[in-house]
C-alpha positions, 0 to 999 in steps of 0.5 A: 840353559835352553836354546831360547835363553842362549839366543836371548843372552846373545841379543842382550848387549849388556850380557855380551859386553859382560862376557867379553870383559870376563876375567879379573884383569880384562878391563885393566889390560884394555886400559893399558893397551888403550895407550898404544901397543905394548910388549908382554913383559912391559905389560906384566910389569904394570900389572899388580901381582899378576903371574905370567900364566894369568896374563898370558891366558887373559891376553889369549882370551881377549885376542880370541874375542877379537878385542886385541891383536897379537903381533909377533916379529921374526927377530932374535930375541923374539918380540911380541906386541899387543894392541887394541883391535879396531873393535877394541878401540871402540871400548875407549869411551867405556874405559874413560867412563870407568876411570872417571867414575873410579876417581869420583868414587875414590874422592867419595870414600875419602869424605866418608 
């Protein structure tokens, strides 16, 4: 892609949002974090069929994008929590819309 196309992509809000939500698990992780801070193992228990490495990589990606915050507590055993950042919290209306649409789609498919 040439430089001008890169700049156009940066200016397109839909492409920016799509890039930030890349990864199979990004939206569901954001959904679980929207309920408040959660520890890694607790989050992993809620995720369907996700390996430790996959969750770790997805959390690192979301953290590097500024959507979540990782807090490590100096204690034994170590405690690490994840929560939505302020800009991550701004994604809540989108999560609510996805959830509502998903419920409608499930009902739609029951009637087919």
